[in-house]
Z-matrix of the N, CA and C atoms (Angstrom, degrees):
N
C 1 1.416
C 2 1.436 1 114.24
N 3 1.403 2 116.93 1 -15.99
C 4 1.464 3 121.54 2 178.56
C 5 1.492 4 107.80 3 -110.21
N 6 1.403 5 113.27 4 143.47
C 7 1.475 6 121.12 5 177.43
C 8 1.451 7 106.11 6 -96.51
N 9 1.327 8 120.13 7 95.01
C 10 1.523 9 125.83 8 179.01
C 11 1.490 10 112.45 9 -139.45
N 12 1.331 11 111.35 10 145.53
C 13 1.494 12 112.32 11 170.13
C 14 1.494 13 110.44 12 -68.75
N 15 1.340 14 111.72 13 155.30
C 16 1.544 15 117.14 14 -177.34
C 17 1.515 16 108.81 15 -141.72
N 18 1.256 17 119.84 16 156.32
C 19 1.416 18 128.88 17 172.06
C 20 1.491 19 107.02 18 -108.40
N 21 1.344 20 115.25 19 107.50
C 22 1.512 21 118.91 20 -171.51
C 23 1.538 22 111.83 21 -128.24
N 24 1.324 23 113.37 22 154.25
C 25 1.414 24 125.30 23 176.58
C 26 1.543 25 108.96 24 -137.15
N 27 1.352 26 116.91 25 129.39
C 28 1.414 27 120.57 26 178.65
C 29 1.602 28 109.04 27 -61.46
N 30 1.255 29 114.83 28 137.34
C 31 1.512 30 120.15 29 -174.31
C 32 1.548 31 111.36 30 -62.69
N 33 1.339 32 117.11 31 -21.73
C 34 1.437 33 119.94 32 -173.41
C 35 1.522 34 109.62 33 -70.11
N 36 1.378 35 122.61 34 -29.75
C 37 1.354 36 126.30 35 169.16
C 38 1.554 37 112.29 36 -62.72
N 39 1.205 38 116.56 37 -49.21
C 40 1.446 39 122.83 38 177.01
C 41 1.542 40 111.41 39 -57.17
N 42 1.287 41 116.02 40 -52.28
C 43 1.454 42 119.32 41 179.60
C 44 1.492 43 113.08 42 -59.90
N 45 1.308 44 120.06 43 -40.01
C 46 1.365 45 124.44 44 -178.75
C 47 1.520 46 114.67 45 -66.48
N 48 1.313 47 114.49 46 -36.17
C 49 1.506 48 117.38 47 176.98
C 50 1.606 49 108.18 48 -76.98
N 51 1.336 50 118.39 49 -37.16
C 52 1.432 51 119.39 50 176.11
C 53 1.553 52 110.29 51 -66.83
N 54 1.276 53 118.53 52 -39.85
C 55 1.508 54 115.94 53 173.85
C 56 1.487 55 115.15 54 -57.41
N 57 1.322 56 113.09 55 -32.22
C 58 1.486 57 118.19 56 -178.40
C 59 1.554 58 110.37 57 -77.16
N 60 1.333 59 119.08 58 -7.16
C 61 1.425 60 122.64 59 176.70
C 62 1.566 61 116.63 60 103.49
N 63 1.325 62 117.82 61 9.70
C 64 1.482 63 121.65 62 -173.22
C 65 1.502 64 110.21 63 -111.21
N 66 1.323 65 115.44 64 159.44
C 67 1.399 66 122.75 65 171.63
C 68 1.602 67 112.38 66 -92.26
N 69 1.335 68 116.92 67 148.03
C 70 1.448 69 120.86 68 -171.05
C 71 1.516 70 108.74 69 -109.06
N 72 1.345 71 118.13 70 126.25
C 73 1.459 72 121.95 71 168.80
C 74 1.613 73 107.74 72 -115.86
N 75 1.215 74 115.40 73 121.04
C 76 1.543 75 117.88 74 172.17
C 77 1.597 76 110.24 75 -86.84
N 78 1.362 77 107.63 76 134.89
C 79 1.466 78 115.51 77 -178.32
C 80 1.560 79 105.28 78 -114.27
N 81 1.297 80 116.84 79 106.53
C 82 1.526 81 115.75 80 175.45
C 83 1.476 82 106.73 81 -81.44
N 84 1.428 83 116.20 82 162.71
C 85 1.497 84 120.30 83 -177.03
C 86 1.523 85 106.81 84 -60.23
N 87 1.355 86 114.94 85 143.31
C 88 1.519 87 122.16 86 -179.08
C 89 1.521 88 103.57 87 -144.71
N 90 1.338 89 116.83 88 117.24
C 91 1.398 90 120.52 89 175.21
C 92 1.484 91 115.98 90 -63.20
N 93 1.319 92 118.59 91 -25.67
C 94 1.428 93 123.52 92 178.84
C 95 1.434 94 112.42 93 -70.91
N 96 1.227 95 124.88 94 -14.69
C 97 1.436 96 130.77 95 -178.53
C 98 1.548 97 113.37 96 -96.74
N 99 1.294 98 120.43 97 -11.36
C 100 1.447 99 124.29 98 -169.68
C 101 1.580 100 108.29 99 -60.49
N 102 1.294 101 117.46 100 -45.45
C 103 1.457 102 121.20 101 -176.61
C 104 1.549 103 111.89 102 -69.74
N 105 1.309 104 113.64 103 -42.90
C 106 1.512 105 116.71 104 177.71
C 107 1.562 106 107.31 105 -144.93
N 108 1.330 107 112.95 106 103.29
C 109 1.438 108 118.47 107 178.53
C 110 1.599 109 114.66 108 -80.63
N 111 1.367 110 113.01 109 11.69
C 112 1.487 111 113.81 110 -172.90
C 113 1.515 112 115.21 111 -60.20
N 114 1.328 113 112.67 112 -36.23
C 115 1.527 114 115.83 113 -178.93
C 116 1.444 115 114.77 114 -60.20
N 117 1.406 116 117.44 115 -29.31
C 118 1.483 117 122.02 116 175.82
C 119 1.578 118 106.74 117 -83.36
N 120 1.277 119 120.00 118 -46.84
C 121 1.401 120 120.23 119 -173.99
C 122 1.551 121 111.89 120 -66.87
N 123 1.255 122 118.21 121 -26.81
C 124 1.455 123 123.22 122 175.70
C 125 1.566 124 111.32 123 -57.33
N 126 1.342 125 116.27 124 -26.69
C 127 1.460 126 121.52 125 179.42
C 128 1.547 127 112.31 126 -82.78
N 129 1.249 128 119.00 127 -11.08
C 130 1.462 129 120.90 128 -170.60
C 131 1.501 130 116.02 129 -113.04
N 132 1.257 131 117.66 130 148.37
C 133 1.524 132 125.21 131 169.34
C 134 1.433 133 112.75 132 -99.84
N 135 1.374 134 120.74 133 -14.83
C 136 1.445 135 123.75 134 179.58
C 137 1.476 136 107.28 135 -162.87
N 138 1.342 137 118.16 136 151.91
C 139 1.465 138 126.60 137 -177.34
C 140 1.441 139 113.10 138 -121.18
N 141 1.381 140 119.07 139 120.47
C 142 1.430 141 123.68 140 176.17
C 143 1.468 142 109.38 141 -108.03
N 144 1.339 143 120.53 142 128.82
C 145 1.406 144 126.09 143 175.79
C 146 1.509 145 109.04 144 -103.57
N 147 1.290 146 119.58 145 115.85
C 148 1.457 147 126.10 146 -168.66
C 149 1.544 148 107.61 147 -82.24
N 150 1.287 149 113.55 148 171.74
C 151 1.424 150 126.62 149 172.01
C 152 1.536 151 113.07 150 -71.54
N 153 1.334 152 117.50 151 173.24
C 154 1.515 153 117.91 152 176.73
C 155 1.428 154 111.68 153 155.17
N 156 1.300 155 117.85 154 -161.50
C 157 1.540 156 123.55 155 -175.79
C 158 1.444 157 113.09 156 -65.25
N 159 1.350 158 115.83 157 173.80
C 160 1.483 159 123.38 158 -174.38
C 161 1.509 160 107.01 159 -68.59
N 162 1.414 161 110.81 160 146.39
C 163 1.523 162 118.57 161 173.87
C 164 1.547 163 105.79 162 -76.91
N 165 1.355 164 112.88 163 145.96
C 166 1.446 165 122.16 164 179.10
C 167 1.566 166 108.96 165 -68.05
N 168 1.312 167 117.62 166 118.18
C 169 1.519 168 119.26 167 -173.37
C 170 1.506 169 108.78 168 -63.08
N 171 1.292 170 122.20 169 -16.21
C 172 1.522 171 120.16 170 174.86
C 173 1.490 172 111.19 171 -63.92
N 174 1.331 173 114.23 172 -18.75
C 175 1.561 174 119.05 173 179.24
C 176 1.483 175 107.46 174 -69.63
N 177 1.266 176 125.12 175 -24.42
C 178 1.475 177 125.71 176 179.62
C 179 1.574 178 109.69 177 -124.91
N 180 1.322 179 114.49 178 25.67
C 181 1.484 180 120.23 179 167.16
C 182 1.552 181 114.21 180 72.51
N 183 1.346 182 118.13 181 30.68
C 184 1.486 183 118.09 182 178.18
C 185 1.545 184 110.24 183 -128.00
N 186 1.350 185 118.62 184 162.04
C 187 1.406 186 123.62 185 173.42
C 188 1.527 187 110.71 186 -81.43
N 189 1.352 188 114.20 187 154.47
C 190 1.497 189 119.49 188 -177.43
C 191 1.516 190 113.26 189 -68.63
N 192 1.226 191 119.50 190 135.34
C 193 1.446 192 125.12 191 173.18
C 194 1.593 193 106.12 192 -77.05
N 195 1.251 194 120.95 193 151.20
C 196 1.485 195 121.75 194 175.47
C 197 1.414 196 114.45 195 -54.95
N 198 1.379 197 121.46 196 -27.94
C 199 1.464 198 126.35 197 -177.03
C 200 1.580 199 110.90 198 -90.11
N 201 1.352 200 115.32 199 -4.29
C 202 1.488 201 119.05 200 -179.37
C 203 1.605 202 107.29 201 -90.09
N 204 1.336 203 114.86 202 107.59
C 205 1.449 204 126.36 203 -166.72
C 206 1.502 205 115.11 204 -122.27
N 207 1.294 206 115.45 205 153.02
C 208 1.432 207 123.40 206 169.12
C 209 1.465 208 116.55 207 59.40
N 210 1.291 209 117.65 208 31.31
C 211 1.467 210 119.32 209 -179.87
C 212 1.546 211 113.62 210 -64.00
N 213 1.309 212 116.59 211 156.42
C 214 1.428 213 126.03 212 -179.53
C 215 1.519 214 107.81 213 -130.55
N 216 1.295 215 117.05 214 80.88
C 217 1.532 216 117.28 215 -172.55
C 218 1.574 217 109.61 216 -58.36
N 219 1.364 218 122.93 217 -30.68
C 220 1.420 219 124.41 218 176.90
C 221 1.523 220 113.43 219 -56.22
N 222 1.318 221 111.76 220 -46.11
C 223 1.461 222 117.87 221 177.90
C 224 1.582 223 110.76 222 -68.59
N 225 1.285 224 118.95 223 -41.83
C 226 1.428 225 120.74 224 174.94
C 227 1.489 226 113.88 225 -52.61
N 228 1.381 227 113.88 226 -52.13
C 229 1.490 228 120.46 227 -174.75
C 230 1.627 229 108.14 228 -57.39
N 231 1.299 230 112.24 229 -47.36
C 232 1.443 231 119.44 230 -175.63
C 233 1.548 232 113.54 231 -63.48
N 234 1.306 233 113.97 232 -47.43
C 235 1.477 234 119.84 233 -176.11
C 236 1.549 235 107.47 234 -72.04
N 237 1.278 236 122.58 235 -32.86
C 238 1.480 237 123.48 236 177.33
C 239 1.492 238 107.69 237 -64.66
N 240 1.385 239 118.80 238 -43.32
C 241 1.404 240 122.94 239 177.31
C 242 1.542 241 113.71 240 -60.24
N 243 1.327 242 114.70 241 -41.88
C 244 1.445 243 123.58 242 -177.90
C 245 1.576 244 104.51 243 -64.88
N 246 1.314 245 119.42 244 -51.13
C 247 1.443 246 121.92 245 -177.23
C 248 1.483 247 111.55 246 -57.85
N 249 1.241 248 118.56 247 -46.10
C 250 1.516 249 121.50 248 -175.66
C 251 1.491 250 108.29 249 -63.73
N 252 1.433 251 119.31 250 -45.05
C 253 1.416 252 120.52 251 -173.35
C 254 1.588 253 105.45 252 -74.44
N 255 1.390 254 119.30 253 -35.58
C 256 1.446 255 115.60 254 177.82
C 257 1.542 256 113.17 255 -64.23
N 258 1.333 257 117.27 256 -42.84
C 259 1.471 258 120.96 257 175.86
C 260 1.474 259 113.10 258 -58.46
N 261 1.411 260 115.89 259 -37.27
C 262 1.474 261 120.80 260 179.75
C 263 1.525 262 113.09 261 -65.21
N 264 1.399 263 113.68 262 -33.90
C 265 1.471 264 115.99 263 -177.29
C 266 1.527 265 109.52 264 -98.54
N 267 1.315 266 120.90 265 4.98
C 268 1.483 267 127.18 266 178.53
C 269 1.563 268 109.57 267 60.28
N 270 1.330 269 111.99 268 45.31
C 271 1.530 270 115.22 269 172.67
C 272 1.520 271 105.28 270 -89.00
N 273 1.353 272 118.50 271 142.08
C 274 1.441 273 123.84 272 177.19
C 275 1.497 274 111.74 273 -60.23
N 276 1.372 275 115.36 274 129.97
C 277 1.498 276 123.02 275 -176.29
C 278 1.509 277 108.93 276 -132.53
N 279 1.343 278 114.08 277 133.95
C 280 1.449 279 121.53 278 173.70
C 281 1.531 280 108.50 279 -130.81
N 282 1.381 281 113.91 280 121.57
C 283 1.361 282 119.00 281 177.45
C 284 1.588 283 110.55 282 -106.93
N 285 1.340 284 116.09 283 133.15
C 286 1.494 285 121.03 284 179.96
C 287 1.481 286 113.23 285 -113.09
N 288 1.261 287 115.47 286 123.10
C 289 1.480 288 122.65 287 175.93
C 290 1.536 289 105.22 288 53.41
N 291 1.280 290 122.29 289 -110.37
C 292 1.504 291 119.87 290 -177.90
C 293 1.520 292 111.28 291 -55.22
N 294 1.407 293 115.48 292 -29.83
C 295 1.450 294 119.58 293 176.38
C 296 1.503 295 114.08 294 -63.01
N 297 1.324 296 117.02 295 -35.97
C 298 1.538 297 120.85 296 174.81
C 299 1.501 298 104.82 297 -65.73
N 300 1.320 299 123.86 298 -48.24
C 301 1.413 300 123.94 299 -178.64
C 302 1.495 301 109.59 300 -60.00
N 303 1.370 302 118.76 301 -38.15
C 304 1.391 303 120.55 302 -176.96
C 305 1.568 304 110.79 303 -67.31
N 306 1.279 305 115.62 304 -41.60
C 307 1.518 306 116.81 305 175.80
C 308 1.562 307 108.51 306 -57.73
N 309 1.243 308 119.86 307 -43.16
C 310 1.443 309 124.45 308 -177.79
C 311 1.513 310 109.32 309 -57.67
N 312 1.353 311 116.74 310 -51.14
C 313 1.391 312 125.89 311 -178.89
C 314 1.560 313 108.42 312 -64.66
N 315 1.347 314 118.75 313 -43.32
C 316 1.457 315 118.35 314 178.40
C 317 1.533 316 114.81 315 -61.78
N 318 1.343 317 114.38 316 -24.36
C 319 1.480 318 120.11 317 175.94
C 320 1.574 319 115.37 318 -91.14
N 321 1.343 320 116.11 319 5.92
C 322 1.433 321 122.40 320 179.58
C 323 1.484 322 116.28 321 96.58
N 324 1.285 323 119.38 322 7.92
C 325 1.533 324 120.55 323 177.50
C 326 1.499 325 112.21 324 -84.57
N 327 1.389 326 110.45 325 -178.43
C 328 1.440 327 115.73 326 -179.01
C 329 1.570 328 107.80 327 -130.97
N 330 1.384 329 111.47 328 176.48
C 331 1.435 330 114.99 329 -171.86
C 332 1.600 331 109.27 330 -128.12
N 333 1.335 332 118.54 331 148.37
C 334 1.393 333 124.73 332 163.56
C 335 1.478 334 107.29 333 -74.14
N 336 1.322 335 121.58 334 122.85
C 337 1.447 336 120.88 335 -167.92
C 338 1.643 337 110.52 336 -89.23
N 339 1.382 338 114.96 337 -19.50
C 340 1.461 339 114.07 338 175.27
C 341 1.514 340 106.93 339 -150.57
N 342 1.242 341 119.60 340 103.67
C 343 1.504 342 127.25 341 -170.81
C 344 1.568 343 111.89 342 -57.99
N 345 1.421 344 117.76 343 -41.70
C 346 1.432 345 113.47 344 179.60
C 347 1.456 346 118.06 345 -52.95
N 348 1.437 347 115.17 346 -34.59
C 349 1.442 348 116.17 347 176.88
C 350 1.523 349 114.57 348 -60.39
N 351 1.330 350 119.25 349 -32.24
C 352 1.475 351 121.29 350 179.97
C 353 1.521 352 112.54 351 -88.92
N 354 1.387 353 119.23 352 -34.40
C 355 1.406 354 118.34 353 -174.02
C 356 1.527 355 115.99 354 -111.39
N 357 1.377 356 114.01 355 -8.66
C 358 1.475 357 116.98 356 172.73
C 359 1.551 358 114.24 357 80.79
N 360 1.347 359 119.01 358 13.45
C 361 1.446 360 119.66 359 -179.30
C 362 1.498 361 111.70 360 -151.75
N 363 1.283 362 118.52 361 165.74
C 364 1.528 363 122.99 362 -178.43
C 365 1.500 364 105.62 363 -111.83
N 366 1.347 365 124.84 364 33.27
C 367 1.435 366 119.83 365 -175.29
C 368 1.501 367 114.22 366 -77.31
N 369 1.309 368 120.39 367 -10.76
C 370 1.497 369 123.08 368 178.56
C 371 1.604 370 105.37 369 -83.04
N 372 1.296 371 117.16 370 -18.75
C 373 1.535 372 115.78 371 -177.24
C 374 1.506 373 100.93 372 -146.10
N 375 1.376 374 118.66 373 81.16
C 376 1.448 375 125.60 374 -179.14
C 377 1.516 376 115.78 375 -65.61
N 378 1.412 377 109.43 376 -56.03
C 379 1.462 378 117.51 377 -178.74
C 380 1.519 379 107.66 378 -126.95
N 381 1.336 380 115.00 379 115.41
C 382 1.493 381 116.24 380 179.40
C 383 1.489 382 115.09 381 -57.84
N 384 1.277 383 121.18 382 133.52
C 385 1.469 384 122.21 383 172.40
C 386 1.536 385 114.05 384 91.34
N 387 1.425 386 117.57 385 1.02
C 388 1.502 387 115.49 386 -179.55
C 389 1.543 388 107.46 387 -149.42
N 390 1.261 389 115.08 388 156.70
C 391 1.454 390 121.51 389 171.11
C 392 1.509 391 114.91 390 -92.66
N 393 1.309 392 117.33 391 1.04
C 394 1.386 393 119.98 392 178.52
C 395 1.503 394 112.99 393 -63.75
N 396 1.326 395 113.39 394 126.11
C 397 1.460 396 118.82 395 -177.96
C 398 1.502 397 114.59 396 69.98
N 399 1.373 398 112.50 397 18.02
C 400 1.518 399 115.12 398 -176.70
C 401 1.503 400 111.32 399 -100.29
N 402 1.341 401 121.10 400 15.85
C 403 1.404 402 121.42 401 -178.50
C 404 1.477 403 109.76 402 -77.28
N 405 1.428 404 114.20 403 138.09
C 406 1.476 405 118.08 404 165.49
C 407 1.512 406 105.47 405 -154.04
N 408 1.354 407 119.05 406 168.10
C 409 1.483 408 123.86 407 -173.51
C 410 1.484 409 106.74 408 -101.32
N 411 1.363 410 112.65 409 150.52
C 412 1.458 411 124.89 410 173.01
C 413 1.569 412 105.93 411 -127.98
N 414 1.423 413 112.83 412 146.58
C 415 1.399 414 120.31 413 176.20
C 416 1.514 415 107.02 414 -105.71
N 417 1.351 416 113.57 415 126.40
C 418 1.449 417 124.45 416 -179.22
C 419 1.445 418 115.29 417 -102.88
N 420 1.254 419 119.66 418 140.97
C 421 1.501 420 122.30 419 -174.85
C 422 1.562 421 109.17 420 -72.17
N 423 1.306 422 118.02 421 125.13
C 424 1.432 423 123.27 422 178.25
C 425 1.541 424 108.54 423 -49.80
N 426 1.264 425 118.10 424 138.22
C 427 1.456 426 123.60 425 176.74
C 428 1.482 427 117.05 426 74.27
N 429 1.364 428 119.32 427 6.24
C 430 1.423 429 123.41 428 179.04
C 431 1.493 430 108.63 429 -86.66
N 432 1.355 431 115.02 430 165.55
C 433 1.386 432 121.97 431 171.81
C 434 1.466 433 113.38 432 -60.69
N 435 1.328 434 119.01 433 -40.49
C 436 1.426 435 124.71 434 178.02
C 437 1.419 436 112.86 435 -60.61
N 438 1.394 437 119.04 436 -44.84
C 439 1.402 438 120.12 437 177.40
C 440 1.611 439 115.70 438 -65.74
N 441 1.381 440 109.91 439 -36.52
C 442 1.492 441 117.48 440 175.06
C 443 1.524 442 110.36 441 -62.21
N 444 1.291 443 114.40 442 -49.22
C 445 1.525 444 119.56 443 179.16
C 446 1.518 445 111.13 444 -55.77
N 447 1.371 446 115.83 445 -48.50
C 448 1.462 447 119.37 446 -174.32
C 449 1.532 448 112.21 447 -78.21
N 450 1.312 449 116.55 448 -22.68
C 451 1.445 450 120.25 449 177.00
C 452 1.485 451 111.36 450 84.80
N 453 1.321 452 118.65 451 17.93
C 454 1.511 453 123.16 452 -177.55
C 455 1.527 454 107.86 453 -176.59
N 456 1.290 455 112.22 454 161.23
C 457 1.497 456 118.43 455 179.92
C 458 1.500 457 112.90 456 -99.84
N 459 1.291 458 118.81 457 -22.54
C 460 1.498 459 122.37 458 173.04
C 461 1.532 460 103.69 459 -108.46
N 462 1.369 461 114.37 460 111.04
C 463 1.374 462 115.96 461 -169.08
C 464 1.592 463 112.09 462 -128.63
N 465 1.341 464 112.08 463 132.63
C 466 1.493 465 117.78 464 176.92
C 467 1.455 466 112.05 465 -81.50
N 468 1.230 467 122.67 466 134.00
C 469 1.498 468 124.47 467 -171.99
C 470 1.537 469 110.72 468 -133.24
N 471 1.333 470 116.57 469 163.02
C 472 1.485 471 123.81 470 166.12
C 473 1.498 472 110.35 471 -115.19
N 474 1.420 473 109.83 472 129.74
C 475 1.377 474 118.71 473 -164.08
C 476 1.603 475 108.76 474 -121.84
N 477 1.360 476 114.88 475 151.20
C 478 1.451 477 115.98 476 178.53
C 479 1.620 478 105.36 477 -167.09
N 480 1.227 479 116.70 478 75.17
C 481 1.419 480 121.61 479 179.60
C 482 1.576 481 118.51 480 -153.34
N 483 1.289 482 124.44 481 151.26
C 484 1.417 483 125.09 482 176.18
C 485 1.473 484 115.98 483 -115.11
N 486 1.373 485 115.38 484 0.72
C 487 1.432 486 123.23 485 -177.97
C 488 1.581 487 106.86 486 -122.09
N 489 1.311 488 116.60 487 170.48
C 490 1.449 489 119.09 488 -178.17
C 491 1.572 490 110.88 489 -170.34
N 492 1.261 491 116.46 490 172.64
C 493 1.364 492 125.93 491 -178.97
C 494 1.587 493 111.71 492 -65.47
N 495 1.332 494 120.49 493 129.35
C 496 1.405 495 121.76 494 174.24
C 497 1.613 496 109.93 495 -114.03
N 498 1.249 497 118.72 496 -89.05
C 499 1.515 498 118.47 497 172.81
C 500 1.531 499 107.94 498 -76.14
N 501 1.227 500 115.41 499 134.22
C 502 1.488 501 120.07 500 -175.36
C 503 1.554 502 109.69 501 -84.05
N 504 1.343 503 113.60 502 138.48
C 505 1.473 504 116.68 503 -178.01
C 506 1.495 505 112.67 504 -71.67
N 507 1.374 506 116.60 505 170.66
C 508 1.506 507 122.67 506 -174.31
C 509 1.443 508 107.73 507 -71.55
N 510 1.303 509 119.57 508 136.62
C 511 1.524 510 127.61 509 175.29
C 512 1.442 511 111.90 510 82.50
N 513 1.400 512 121.39 511 -0.01
C 514 1.433 513 120.34 512 -177.64
C 515 1.507 514 110.20 513 -104.32
N 516 1.263 515 114.08 514 157.97
C 517 1.513 516 121.02 515 173.80
C 518 1.518 517 109.62 516 -136.91
N 519 1.321 518 115.52 517 147.41
C 520 1.419 519 123.53 518 176.29
C 521 1.519 520 113.59 519 -78.53
N 522 1.368 521 118.64 520 123.18
C 523 1.450 522 118.19 521 -172.94
C 524 1.460 523 108.56 522 -125.68
N 525 1.400 524 119.58 523 11.66
C 526 1.438 525 122.29 524 175.54
C 527 1.475 526 110.87 525 -164.43
N 528 1.393 527 113.46 526 147.58
C 529 1.568 528 116.53 527 -177.38
C 530 1.474 529 106.88 528 -145.48
N 531 1.327 530 109.51 529 153.23
C 532 1.486 531 117.16 530 179.85
C 533 1.547 532 111.12 531 -65.65
N 534 1.325 533 116.83 532 134.64
C 535 1.441 534 120.08 533 171.39
C 536 1.533 535 115.87 534 -64.48
N 537 1.354 536 115.20 535 -19.97
C 538 1.451 537 120.50 536 -179.49
C 539 1.520 538 112.95 537 -76.13
N 540 1.356 539 118.91 538 -43.67
C 541 1.452 540 118.52 539 -165.20
C 542 1.607 541 111.40 540 -151.80
N 543 1.388 542 112.13 541 5.78
C 544 1.523 543 109.08 542 177.07
C 545 1.378 544 115.53 543 88.52
N 546 1.363 545 125.32 544 -13.05
C 547 1.424 546 127.85 545 -178.45
C 548 1.582 547 113.10 546 -50.36
N 549 1.332 548 118.41 547 129.80
C 550 1.507 549 115.59 548 175.16
C 551 1.505 550 116.66 549 -52.83
N 552 1.322 551 119.37 550 123.95
C 553 1.498 552 122.88 551 -172.09
C 554 1.634 553 107.84 552 -116.74
N 555 1.337 554 111.54 553 -14.69
C 556 1.547 555 114.79 554 176.64
C 557 1.496 556 108.36 555 -144.72
N 558 1.287 557 117.35 556 136.54
C 559 1.470 558 122.91 557 173.33
C 560 1.549 559 107.15 558 -129.82
N 561 1.286 560 116.52 559 154.21
C 562 1.486 561 117.97 560 -179.55
C 563 1.592 562 107.10 561 -155.41
N 564 1.317 563 112.33 562 164.42
C 565 1.583 564 118.81 563 179.48
C 566 1.508 565 105.60 564 -115.39
N 567 1.287 566 119.48 565 101.49
C 568 1.449 567 125.70 566 -173.71
C 569 1.553 568 112.28 567 -62.19
N 570 1.330 569 118.99 568 -25.68
C 571 1.485 570 118.46 569 -178.73
C 572 1.551 571 111.29 570 -92.71
N 573 1.309 572 120.60 571 15.32
C 574 1.439 573 126.00 572 171.85
C 575 1.527 574 111.81 573 -122.10
N 576 1.300 575 118.09 574 153.60
C 577 1.365 576 119.47 575 -175.15
C 578 1.544 577 116.34 576 -60.15
N 579 1.382 578 112.49 577 -43.27
C 580 1.506 579 118.29 578 179.87
C 581 1.521 580 108.11 579 -157.75
N 582 1.335 581 116.15 580 91.89
C 583 1.477 582 122.56 581 170.67
C 584 1.508 583 103.42 582 -126.25
N 585 1.389 584 118.32 583 106.93
C 586 1.451 585 122.93 584 -173.43
C 587 1.454 586 109.20 585 -132.47
N 588 1.285 587 121.98 586 133.97
C 589 1.425 588 124.44 587 167.36
C 590 1.520 589 111.53 588 -119.18
N 591 1.325 590 117.03 589 135.58
C 592 1.445 591 122.81 590 176.95
C 593 1.484 592 111.26 591 -122.30
N 594 1.373 593 120.59 592 135.68
C 595 1.424 594 120.08 593 -175.62
C 596 1.525 595 112.17 594 -82.35
N 597 1.354 596 116.38 595 -11.76
C 598 1.412 597 123.89 596 -176.04
C 599 1.566 598 108.93 597 -96.02
N 600 1.273 599 116.57 598 -176.86
C 601 1.444 600 122.86 599 -171.58
C 602 1.608 601 111.40 600 -123.28
N 603 1.352 602 113.92 601 86.13
C 604 1.408 603 121.07 602 -177.63
C 605 1.538 604 110.72 603 -66.42
N 606 1.287 605 118.16 604 -31.39
C 607 1.428 606 122.48 605 -177.19
C 608 1.479 607 110.30 606 -64.42
N 609 1.310 608 118.12 607 -20.95
C 610 1.520 609 122.00 608 176.82
C 611 1.507 610 113.54 609 -86.28
N 612 1.300 611 117.24 610 -0.50
C 613 1.432 612 121.83 611 -174.04
C 614 1.534 613 110.36 612 -125.97
N 615 1.330 614 116.96 613 103.43
C 616 1.462 615 119.43 614 -173.76
C 617 1.489 616 114.65 615 -65.79
N 618 1.380 617 119.31 616 -12.27
C 619 1.431 618 125.24 617 179.61
C 620 1.597 619 109.60 618 -92.01
N 621 1.309 620 117.32 619 -3.51
C 622 1.418 621 121.64 620 -177.87
C 623 1.490 622 112.21 621 -75.58
N 624 1.364 623 119.81 622 143.25
C 625 1.496 624 124.62 623 -176.57
C 626 1.563 625 107.78 624 -106.21
N 627 1.315 626 117.15 625 -2.36
C 628 1.511 627 119.35 626 -170.59
C 629 1.552 628 112.36 627 -61.09
N 630 1.254 629 117.25 628 -48.22
C 631 1.492 630 120.85 629 179.98
C 632 1.531 631 110.08 630 -70.43
N 633 1.275 632 117.37 631 -28.86
C 634 1.479 633 120.28 632 173.59
C 635 1.468 634 109.91 633 -64.36
N 636 1.328 635 116.60 634 -34.85
C 637 1.524 636 120.79 635 -179.18
C 638 1.567 637 109.17 636 -69.99
N 639 1.241 638 114.03 637 -41.44
C 640 1.438 639 118.73 638 177.28
C 641 1.507 640 111.88 639 -63.12
N 642 1.325 641 117.08 640 -45.33
C 643 1.478 642 119.17 641 179.14
C 644 1.507 643 111.29 642 -65.16
N 645 1.301 644 119.23 643 -37.55
C 646 1.420 645 121.83 644 -177.36
C 647 1.536 646 107.80 645 -66.68
N 648 1.271 647 120.14 646 -41.04
C 649 1.467 648 120.99 647 174.06
C 650 1.446 649 112.27 648 -67.94
N 651 1.250 650 121.52 649 -36.97
C 652 1.468 651 123.33 650 179.92
C 653 1.594 652 107.68 651 -67.01
N 654 1.386 653 115.93 652 -34.74
C 655 1.469 654 117.87 653 175.92
C 656 1.549 655 110.15 654 -64.07
N 657 1.199 656 115.20 655 -41.47
C 658 1.527 657 117.58 656 -177.34
C 659 1.553 658 108.94 657 -69.78
N 660 1.285 659 115.45 658 -30.14
C 661 1.458 660 119.23 659 177.73
C 662 1.576 661 109.32 660 -73.11
N 663 1.310 662 117.13 661 -35.97
C 664 1.394 663 120.84 662 177.93
C 665 1.419 664 110.04 663 -65.04
N 666 1.358 665 121.08 664 -44.92
C 667 1.484 666 123.74 665 -177.50
C 668 1.477 667 110.65 666 -65.75
N 669 1.390 668 115.98 667 -39.34
C 670 1.490 669 117.84 668 175.56
C 671 1.575 670 113.68 669 -59.01
N 672 1.308 671 112.04 670 -38.14
C 673 1.456 672 116.60 671 177.76
C 674 1.479 673 111.03 672 -64.98
N 675 1.359 674 116.57 673 -43.97
C 676 1.473 675 116.62 674 179.72
C 677 1.531 676 113.40 675 -63.65
N 678 1.345 677 115.93 676 -36.68
C 679 1.460 678 122.20 677 176.78
C 680 1.565 679 108.07 678 -63.90
N 681 1.319 680 116.32 679 -49.67
C 682 1.471 681 119.26 680 179.35
C 683 1.523 682 110.55 681 -60.69
N 684 1.284 683 119.79 682 -38.78
C 685 1.433 684 121.76 683 178.97
C 686 1.561 685 115.29 684 -67.36
N 687 1.372 686 111.28 685 -38.97
C 688 1.518 687 113.52 686 171.46
C 689 1.476 688 113.93 687 -64.63
N 690 1.332 689 113.38 688 -40.98
C 691 1.505 690 113.61 689 -179.00
C 692 1.501 691 113.74 690 -65.58
N 693 1.399 692 115.25 691 -31.31
C 694 1.462 693 117.78 692 178.07
C 695 1.482 694 111.23 693 -68.10
């Protein structure tokens, strides 16, 4: 009944992290943390970047495509700052759908703003607003972090996006591609303990192990910090 802006997160993300045995803290955009996000990251053992609306193309030096809609530059700036600081301190990071794209942009990469123009189909976003009929397969590189997190190299996923990775960001490598058209579906940073982006939605699949893998690495990170603090 009220017309107000809100800071929201789909409950499926919260439940997936909780099922994996971790606590959830939501971080809304905060201009005071842009220069130094350390105060927020000090509270965390792992960072999850959720899905959502399109990233402002100005973040990667391009003009908006007519199909690029509902951008929230405030969120983009905040999450880019979080990713860069998290990577610098080697904090475990998982980006989901928009979150994968955000990792790529934060590392200097660019995005394809409307996939149907490149691939000639809408199979990555079949029905807006639902995952019904959204299943498709991805091929993950053997031995990669993506394959380890998923528990297999041929992985069935739930997809809902019309944008994707174009030019790859610095320090990243592609570790998974769509079986349909070769679109990058997983990216990772091999010189960090756990920086993974997946273009699909593991939080919408209760059989997925991807968020469990993030929480397991965050738990190891937490224990290392405790040991380091005790030693100090």
